[in-house]
N, CA, C and O atoms as a GROMACS GRO file, in nm:
protein
  264
    1MET      N    1   0.084  -0.132   0.009
    1MET     CA    2  -0.001   0.028  -0.042
    1MET      C    3   0.084   0.101   0.024
    1MET      O    4   0.149   0.068   0.124
    2GLU      N    5   0.084   0.241  -0.056
    2GLU     CA    6   0.079   0.355  -0.032
    2GLU      C    7   0.104   0.415   0.101
    2GLU      O    8   0.029   0.386   0.194
    3THR      N    9   0.192   0.486   0.118
    3THR     CA   10   0.229   0.570   0.244
    3THR      C   11   0.092   0.606   0.263
    3THR      O   12   0.027   0.525   0.329
    4LYS      N   13   0.021   0.724   0.213
    4LYS     CA   14  -0.103   0.787   0.206
    4LYS      C   15  -0.203   0.680   0.272
    4LYS      O   16  -0.253   0.697   0.383
    5GLN      N   17  -0.228   0.558   0.184
    5GLN     CA   18  -0.326   0.511   0.256
    5GLN      C   19  -0.273   0.367   0.401
    5GLN      O   20  -0.345   0.301   0.475
    6PHE      N   21  -0.154   0.370   0.390
    6PHE     CA   22  -0.124   0.345   0.561
    6PHE      C   23  -0.138   0.407   0.647
    6PHE      O   24  -0.181   0.360   0.753
    7GLU      N   25  -0.101   0.552   0.628
    7GLU     CA   26  -0.162   0.664   0.727
    7GLU      C   27  -0.287   0.676   0.741
    7GLU      O   28  -0.311   0.713   0.856
    8HIS      N   29  -0.399   0.660   0.666
    8HIS     CA   30  -0.561   0.637   0.654
    8HIS      C   31  -0.566   0.545   0.714
    8HIS      O   32  -0.592   0.571   0.831
    9VAL      N   33  -0.547   0.382   0.681
    9VAL     CA   34  -0.561   0.292   0.812
    9VAL      C   35  -0.496   0.330   0.878
    9VAL      O   36  -0.576   0.359   0.967
   10CYS      N   37  -0.346   0.377   0.937
   10CYS     CA   38  -0.356   0.400   1.075
   10CYS      C   39  -0.424   0.494   1.174
   10CYS      O   40  -0.467   0.499   1.289
   11ASN      N   41  -0.414   0.543   1.098
   11ASN     CA   42  -0.534   0.706   1.167
   11ASN      C   43  -0.698   0.640   1.225
   11ASN      O   44  -0.749   0.687   1.327
   12TRP      N   45  -0.768   0.522   1.142
   12TRP     CA   46  -0.856   0.510   1.131
   12TRP      C   47  -0.858   0.421   1.264
   12TRP      O   48  -0.928   0.446   1.362
   13THR      N   49  -0.756   0.298   1.247
   13THR     CA   50  -0.730   0.224   1.332
   13THR      C   51  -0.692   0.292   1.503
   13THR      O   52  -0.757   0.259   1.602
   14GLU      N   53  -0.612   0.359   1.505
   14GLU     CA   54  -0.527   0.397   1.627
   14GLU      C   55  -0.636   0.533   1.679
   14GLU      O   56  -0.659   0.534   1.800
   15ARG      N   57  -0.699   0.638   1.598
   15ARG     CA   58  -0.818   0.727   1.633
   15ARG      C   59  -0.922   0.689   1.663
   15ARG      O   60  -0.964   0.731   1.770
   16ARG      N   61  -1.018   0.584   1.576
   16ARG     CA   62  -1.127   0.564   1.541
   16ARG      C   63  -1.139   0.454   1.629
   16ARG      O   64  -1.246   0.450   1.690
   17GLU      N   65  -1.044   0.353   1.655
   17GLU     CA   66  -1.049   0.268   1.701
   17GLU      C   67  -1.143   0.132   1.616
   17GLU      O   68  -1.195   0.030   1.661
   18GLU      N   69  -1.135   0.184   1.493
   18GLU     CA   70  -1.173   0.084   1.389
   18GLU      C   71  -1.101  -0.048   1.321
   18GLU      O   72  -0.994  -0.007   1.276
   19HIS      N   73  -1.111  -0.151   1.302
   19HIS     CA   74  -1.004  -0.218   1.278
   19HIS      C   75  -1.046  -0.279   1.134
   19HIS      O   76  -1.118  -0.372   1.100
   20ILE      N   77  -0.985  -0.206   1.079
   20ILE     CA   78  -0.983  -0.241   0.894
   20ILE      C   79  -0.939  -0.354   0.811
   20ILE      O   80  -0.835  -0.415   0.836
   21PRO      N   81  -1.014  -0.380   0.719
   21PRO     CA   82  -1.001  -0.571   0.670
   21PRO      C   83  -0.840  -0.527   0.579
   21PRO      O   84  -0.822  -0.424   0.514
   22LEU      N   85  -0.774  -0.600   0.593
   22LEU     CA   86  -0.636  -0.587   0.491
   22LEU      C   87  -0.624  -0.680   0.424
   22LEU      O   88  -0.690  -0.774   0.468
   23ARG      N   89  -0.559  -0.704   0.317
   23ARG     CA   90  -0.487  -0.883   0.246
   23ARG      C   91  -0.328  -0.855   0.268
   23ARG      O   92  -0.262  -0.751   0.268
   24ASN      N   93  -0.286  -1.019   0.290
   24ASN     CA   94  -0.205  -0.975   0.311
   24ASN      C   95  -0.117  -1.022   0.101
   24ASN      O   96  -0.134  -1.130   0.045
   25LEU      N   97  -0.056  -0.931   0.057
   25LEU     CA   98  -0.064  -0.972  -0.111
   25LEU      C   99   0.049  -1.089  -0.113
   25LEU      O  100   0.044  -1.152  -0.219
   26LYS      N  101   0.135  -1.128  -0.035
   26LYS     CA  102   0.225  -1.196  -0.033
   26LYS      C  103   0.138  -1.359  -0.046
   26LYS      O  104   0.153  -1.443  -0.135
   27SER      N  105   0.053  -1.366   0.068
   27SER     CA  106  -0.005  -1.516   0.142
   27SER      C  107  -0.164  -1.487   0.092
   27SER      O  108  -0.236  -1.574   0.043
   28GLY      N  109  -0.188  -1.397   0.106
   28GLY     CA  110  -0.359  -1.377   0.055
   28GLY      C  111  -0.411  -1.435   0.206
   28GLY      O  112  -0.456  -1.550   0.208
   29ARG      N  113  -0.407  -1.368   0.316
   29ARG     CA  114  -0.455  -1.397   0.397
   29ARG      C  115  -0.505  -1.216   0.430
   29ARG      O  116  -0.468  -1.105   0.392
   30ILE      N  117  -0.628  -1.283   0.537
   30ILE     CA  118  -0.706  -1.176   0.555
   30ILE      C  119  -0.696  -1.140   0.738
   30ILE      O  120  -0.732  -1.219   0.825
   31GLY      N  121  -0.630  -0.984   0.763
   31GLY     CA  122  -0.653  -0.972   0.884
   31GLY      C  123  -0.695  -0.848   0.873
   31GLY      O  124  -0.696  -0.779   0.772
   32TYR      N  125  -0.750  -0.809   1.035
   32TYR     CA  126  -0.796  -0.657   1.085
   32TYR      C  127  -0.684  -0.586   1.121
   32TYR      O  128  -0.600  -0.670   1.150
   33SER      N  129  -0.625  -0.439   1.139
   33SER     CA  130  -0.568  -0.400   1.202
   33SER      C  131  -0.625  -0.364   1.328
   33SER      O  132  -0.741  -0.348   1.366
   34PHE      N  133  -0.492  -0.354   1.394
   34PHE     CA  134  -0.516  -0.256   1.530
   34PHE      C  135  -0.411  -0.181   1.635
   34PHE      O  136  -0.406  -0.141   1.751
   35GLY      N  137  -0.329  -0.192   1.512
   35GLY     CA  138  -0.202  -0.111   1.543
   35GLY      C  139  -0.100  -0.053   1.413
   35GLY      O  140  -0.113  -0.072   1.292
   36CYS      N  141  -0.008   0.016   1.477
   36CYS     CA  142   0.084   0.048   1.373
   36CYS      C  143   0.209   0.071   1.396
   36CYS      O  144   0.223   0.112   1.511
   37THR      N  145   0.308   0.063   1.339
   37THR     CA  146   0.424   0.121   1.381
   37THR      C  147   0.488   0.187   1.255
   37THR      O  148   0.514   0.136   1.146
   38TYR      N  149   0.507   0.320   1.302
   38TYR     CA  150   0.543   0.368   1.148
   38TYR      C  151   0.651   0.397   1.153
   38TYR      O  152   0.672   0.488   1.072
   39GLU      N  153   0.801   0.349   1.244
   39GLU     CA  154   0.910   0.319   1.257
   39GLU      C  155   0.940   0.232   1.114
   39GLU      O  156   0.986   0.268   1.005
   40GLY      N  157   0.892   0.103   1.165
   40GLY     CA  158   0.951   0.017   1.028
   40GLY      C  159   0.804  -0.039   0.966
   40GLY      O  160   0.775  -0.158   0.952
   41GLU      N  161   0.711   0.085   0.928
   41GLU     CA  162   0.628   0.104   0.851
   41GLU      C  163   0.553  -0.055   0.834
   41GLU      O  164   0.570  -0.117   0.729
   42THR      N  165   0.476  -0.108   0.938
   42THR     CA  166   0.426  -0.197   0.962
   42THR      C  167   0.276  -0.201   1.026
   42THR      O  168   0.269  -0.090   1.080
   43ILE      N  169   0.154  -0.267   1.050
   43ILE     CA  170   0.038  -0.285   1.063
   43ILE      C  171   0.045  -0.419   1.107
   43ILE      O  172   0.085  -0.515   1.042
   44GLN      N  173  -0.006  -0.417   1.246
   44GLN     CA  174  -0.041  -0.548   1.348
   44GLN      C  175  -0.158  -0.569   1.288
   44GLN      O  176  -0.234  -0.477   1.259
   45VAL      N  177  -0.184  -0.701   1.261
   45VAL     CA  178  -0.284  -0.739   1.255
   45VAL      C  179  -0.338  -0.874   1.362
   45VAL      O  180  -0.263  -0.942   1.431
   46ARG      N  181  -0.466  -0.885   1.355
   46ARG     CA  182  -0.518  -0.998   1.392
   46ARG      C  183  -0.569  -1.092   1.209
   46ARG      O  184  -0.604  -1.051   1.098
   47LEU      N  185  -0.548  -1.208   1.261
   47LEU     CA  186  -0.567  -1.264   1.155
   47LEU      C  187  -0.708  -1.356   1.191
   47LEU      O  188  -0.750  -1.369   1.306
   48GLU      N  189  -0.767  -1.412   1.080
   48GLU     CA  190  -0.985  -1.480   1.094
   48GLU      C  191  -0.933  -1.585   1.178
   48GLU      O  192  -1.022  -1.636   1.246
   49ASN      N  193  -0.794  -1.644   1.198
   49ASN     CA  194  -0.833  -1.737   1.310
   49ASN      C  195  -0.802  -1.724   1.429
   49ASN      O  196  -0.786  -1.822   1.502
   50GLY      N  197  -0.783  -1.553   1.484
   50GLY     CA  198  -0.718  -1.550   1.601
   50GLY      C  199  -0.572  -1.492   1.615
   50GLY      O  200  -0.544  -1.385   1.669
   51GLU      N  201  -0.474  -1.589   1.552
   51GLU     CA  202  -0.385  -1.564   1.539
   51GLU      C  203  -0.301  -1.408   1.551
   51GLU      O  204  -0.375  -1.324   1.500
   52LEU      N  205  -0.159  -1.337   1.608
   52LEU     CA  206  -0.176  -1.223   1.563
   52LEU      C  207  -0.025  -1.226   1.489
   52LEU      O  208   0.064  -1.306   1.517
   53ASP      N  209  -0.015  -1.105   1.373
   53ASP     CA  210   0.096  -1.079   1.280
   53ASP      C  211   0.116  -0.981   1.236
   53ASP      O  212   0.026  -0.899   1.214
   54SER      N  213   0.269  -0.958   1.202
   54SER     CA  214   0.288  -0.833   1.193
   54SER      C  215   0.267  -0.789   1.014
   54SER      O  216   0.288  -0.878   0.931
   55TRP      N  217   0.240  -0.700   0.985
   55TRP     CA  218   0.290  -0.679   0.795
   55TRP      C  219   0.338  -0.584   0.786
   55TRP      O  220   0.300  -0.495   0.862
   56GLU      N  221   0.432  -0.559   0.700
   56GLU     CA  222   0.495  -0.430   0.611
   56GLU      C  223   0.404  -0.372   0.563
   56GLU      O  224   0.310  -0.436   0.514
   57ARG      N  225   0.407  -0.223   0.562
   57ARG     CA  226   0.312  -0.187   0.475
   57ARG      C  227   0.330  -0.174   0.315
   57ARG      O  228   0.258  -0.087   0.266
   58LYS      N  229   0.420  -0.253   0.217
   58LYS     CA  230   0.420  -0.280   0.076
   58LYS      C  231   0.429  -0.411   0.062
   58LYS      O  232   0.481  -0.463  -0.036
   59GLU      N  233   0.372  -0.486   0.173
   59GLU     CA  234   0.330  -0.622   0.126
   59GLU      C  235   0.147  -0.597   0.189
   59GLU      O  236   0.150  -0.675   0.284
   60CYS      N  237   0.021  -0.545   0.190
   60CYS     CA  238  -0.074  -0.546   0.225
   60CYS      C  239  -0.169  -0.445   0.151
   60CYS      O  240  -0.128  -0.337   0.108
   61THR      N  241  -0.269  -0.476   0.143
   61THR     CA  242  -0.362  -0.388   0.069
   61THR      C  243  -0.475  -0.387   0.166
   61THR      O  244  -0.512  -0.482   0.235
   62GLU      N  245  -0.543  -0.228   0.160
   62GLU     CA  246  -0.683  -0.286   0.206
   62GLU      C  247  -0.796  -0.335   0.136
   62GLU      O  248  -0.813  -0.285   0.025
   63VAL      N  249  -0.906  -0.447   0.186
   63VAL     CA  250  -0.995  -0.461   0.150
   63VAL      C  251  -1.083  -0.385   0.152
   63VAL      O  252  -1.118  -0.314   0.246
   64THR      N  253  -1.156  -0.400  -0.021
   64THR     CA  254  -1.290  -0.313  -0.024
   64THR      C  255  -1.377  -0.412  -0.046
   64THR      O  256  -1.340  -0.519  -0.093
   65THR      N  257  -1.549  -0.376   0.000
   65THR     CA  258  -1.636  -0.411  -0.064
   65THR      C  259  -1.664  -0.410  -0.208
   65THR      O  260  -1.683  -0.510  -0.276
   66HIS      N  261  -1.665  -0.308  -0.241
   66HIS     CA  262  -1.748  -0.250  -0.388
   66HIS      C  263  -1.720  -0.395  -0.468
   66HIS      O  264  -1.760  -0.411  -0.583
   0.00000   0.00000   0.00000
């Protein structure tokens, strides 16, 4: 994802406490954001099976329902 989209996801996650659905482009897995690390540009996600993971900004994208 682009830097602007990363900032949007992190803003919604941290300020509005909304969990944004994301897809990992490498694995195809779906996760829901629950935190961000700006220095390393990673997003912490909770996977559909409940496991926690951390994805780099460049390896994920926001899931759209359109």
